[in-house]
N, C-alpha and C positions, 0 to 999 in steps of 0.2 A: 050963624054959619047955615049959608043955604044950598040946594044944589046935590050934588053926587057926595063932599065934603062932607055936609050936616048931617043926610042919612046915615053914614058910617058909622058917627058919633051915634049918633042915635039907637044904632041896631047894637053897637058894643057895649052900650050903656047896659041895655035889655040883659042883652047876652052873658052880660056879668054876673046875672043874677041868677040862671039857671045853675041847678045842682052839676057837678064837675062831669057826670057818664054824659048828660045831656049836651054841655057848655063845646065839646068837640065839632060833633054831627048838628050843631043850630050855628058855629063859625062858618062852617066848610055849606054849609047851604047859602049864609049869605056872601061865602065868598064866590061862588059860581054870580050871583047878580052880579056888580063887578065887571064893568066894559070897558075891557083893555084895548080899544082899538084905537085909539088915540093915543096914549104913549107909546103903542107899537109900531104906530106910522112916523112919533115925533124919532126913536131908536132907529129905525130905518133912514129918515132922512137927516140921520149923522153920518149912514152913510154904515152901518154896525148891522152886523146879520142877525137877523132875528126866528126865532122858531117857538113856536107854542109850549107849555108846559099847562098842565094841570091846574083845573080851577082851585084855587088855592094852597096849590103844591109846591114847589121847587121841582121834582121830576122832569122830564122831556114828557112830551106828551105824543112824539113819535119817535124812530128809531132810524137811523141815521144823520142825528138834528144835524152836526158838525156839513155835513152836504148838501145836507136839504137846509140849513139855515138863508135866508133870503134879502139882502140888503134894497130890494126895488118897492119904493115906496106905494108904486101903484097894483104892483103884483100883494103887498102887506094888503093892502085897501080892501082886495078882491077878494081876497079868500081866508085875513085870520078870523077865528073865529071867536066873537065877543069876549065869552068869559075866560079865558083861559089866559093865565100868566105868562110875561113876556119874558124869554130866555134870550141869551145874546151870549151868540159864541165869540169864544175872544180869536182864536186864532185868522177866521176870517175877516172880522172888522178890524183885525190889525189893531189890538189892544191888549197888552196888564195887566189886570185889576187885582191890590192889593188888598183883601182883606181880611179886617181888622175886629179879631174877635171881643163880644164885651160880655163875656161868660165864664162862670170855674176861676180858678184861681192859680196863679202865676206859682212857678216852679218857684222853691226855696234862697234860685242863687239868684232869680228875679226880683224878690221884696224885699225891692229901694225903696225910701220913703219917698213915695206922689204915683208910683206905677203901683195902678191895680191890674189892665186888661192890655187887650192887638194896639190901643189906641194909647195909651201909653209908653207904652215899649216902644210904637214908630215914632212918637217926639223926640224919645230918651237916646235911639238910636239914632237922628238927626243932630242932636243937642252933642251928641261922640263924634260925629262925623263933619261939628264945626257949619253944619247946611241949618237953613231954616226950613220950617215942617213944607213938603213935599205936596203945596196947592196943585187942587186940580182941579176936574171935573167927579165930583163925587156924592155919593148917594147912602142912604140912610135909611141899615136893615131892621126886620120888624124886632129883632133880638137887639136892640142897641148900637149892633155893631155900623160898621162904616163899608165901603168899597171905594176904594180910589182908582180912578180907569185915565192908565196911561198911554199913549201914543209908544207902540212897539217902537225895538229899536230893529235897526238894517241888520242882516246879519242870519244866522242861525236863527230859526224859532224856540223864543222858550218854554219852557214846558210850567206845566203846575208845582205848586214846591206846597209841603205841608212844616212849617216850624224851621224854615230855612235861616231867615233875617231875624227869628225870635219867635219869643214864647206868643201865640194864639195871633199869626198872620203868617194867615194863607196868599199865595200864590196862587191868580188864575190866569191863560195864556192858549198857544199852544194846545189841542187837544181840550180844553175844558172852557166852562161857559158861567155864567152869575144870573141873575135873576134880576131885571129892569124896573127900574121904578113906573110907579103906577101898578106894578103887581100888588097883588094882595096877600097873607099870608094868616091866617089866625088872625083876622080880623085886623091889620093892622098894613098898611098900605107900606112898599118903600117912597122913600120920596127924595126928593134933589136937595141937594144941603148947597151944592154948589155949581151952577148950571155952567158955566165957563166950559168952552171945549179943552179936550181932555191935551193935557202935556206932555211932551214927550218922558221919559220912563228916565227918571235923574241917577249921573252916570254913578254918584255914588251907593246908587241901591242896585242898578245895572249886575258894578262888579260885584259883589255880595251875590248875584243869581245867578254868573255867570257858573256853570260847569268848566270840569278841568278840560284843558283842551286830550283833545286825545292821545297817547301816547308820550303826555308828560310826565318826566324825573319828579318828584317831590325832591324840596333843599332840604340840602341836608346841615346841619350848623356848619356855620364860616362863607355857604354857598352863595348861588345866586337868588335869587329872589324863584320861588314854585309859581305853582300855577295862578293862575287871576284872583282868583278866591282868597288864597292867604295874603299873597302883599294887598289885598283888601282890608283885609282882618288886618296885618303889621299898620298900616296907616292907620284905621281906626285906633288903634291903639294908639300907634305917633302921635295924633290929632288929641288926645288927649285934657281936660284941664285940670288944674291942682286944682287938689281937695276932690275928684273923681275920676282919679288915674283910676284905681281897681275895678271899677267897675266894667268899666271895655274890655283891661284885660280877661274879670270871668270872664266876660258874653266871650269875648275870640275866642278863649279856650275850648266855651262851650261848642262854640259852630266845628274847631279845630277838630276834637273828638265826631263830630256826625263826618265831618271828612273818612278823618280816619278808619274809620267804618264803612267809608263805602269804599275804602282802595284808593280815594283820593289824596291822600296825606303818608306821610311815617309820623311815630309816633318824634322821633330825633325834629319835626320841623316846629317840634315844643320853641328851641332854642332861636326861630324865630320872633315870637312876640314874648320872650325874654329880651332879647335884647329891645324893642321897638321901645318894651315899657322905662330900660335902659336909658333910652334913647328919649320918651318923651320927661322924664325925671318922675320915676315914681316915688314916695315915700317908701325908705326902707333897702332902695338898691338892689340888682340881681340877686340877689340870693331871697329876698323876700318874693318878685316876680316870680322866677323858679318854683317857690314855692305853692304858689297860688295856683298857676297854668298846670305843676304835676298832679296838683287835688285835686284839678277838673277832668285830667285825665287818667289819671288812678290806673285801673287795669289796663286799660291801651297802650301803657307805657313798657 
C-alpha cells in the first residue's frame, strides 16, 4: 500500500511498540498530520453540513456547531483546517444515523445465540420485523462499530436516542452529529463500507423511533391501539416466527417498560403485547405470554 494509507499503517505499527504512557500522545501527534480536506469536501458535495472536530478527537472544534455547519463545497475548500476531523450535523444534513456499537456486553435478556453487539441486535430486529438488512451508506468506526446513514423522513424532526431500538444502538438526528469518513481517532480511520447514497429511513425503524403523540391516551386492555410506538411493538410481536416468538415478546416488553417510565404508556398496555403474542401462536399460549411480559415489567406493573 502506498500514499497516505501506507503511511498510516507504518505509523500505527511503530506506535504499537511504544509504552502505554507514550502511545496516546504519539497517536494524537500522528492524527494531527492527517489531511481531511478531501473527505470534508466529499461530505459537503453530498449536501451534508460539515464542521471541524479536533484533530484526533470526536469533540467539535467550534461552538454552535449545528448552526455553523456548512454544506457549501466552495466555502469548505476555502476555510477547512487541514488536520480537523469531519463532523457532520445530522439535522441540517437531513440525516438520521443509526450508531451500532461493538463493545461491552449485552444485557442478560439479549444474550441470544449469535447476538454479540449492536450490529447483531439490528439484524435480529430486522428478522423479527420480517425485513431485510436495512442497506444504506455505511461507515466503519475506529471502535469496530458501524454508522448507517438514512435520509430523514418528512414531518417533525426526530431527535437523538440511546437504546430506544435496542442495546448498543443509538441514533443521531436533529441536535446530533457523527464523525464522518476519513476522520482518524487513535490512529484508525472512519472508513466507508458502502458508498451508495443514503436510503430513506425504513418505515419499520421509523415506527420504533416515533415518540408518543402529544396528548395521546395510552391504550387499555380491550381498547384500541395506543401510541404509534406501542402499535409497532405489537406488530413486531405479531410478526414473530415459529421457534423464535419469545425473543421478540421480551424485547417488546422491555421497550414498553421504557415507555411506562417515560409516561408514554400504562402498565395495562401489557395486554396489547400479550394478545399480539397469542395471535402469533406463541407456544404456551396466553398464560406463558403474560408471564414473560409481567416478569419484564416487574415493579412497573
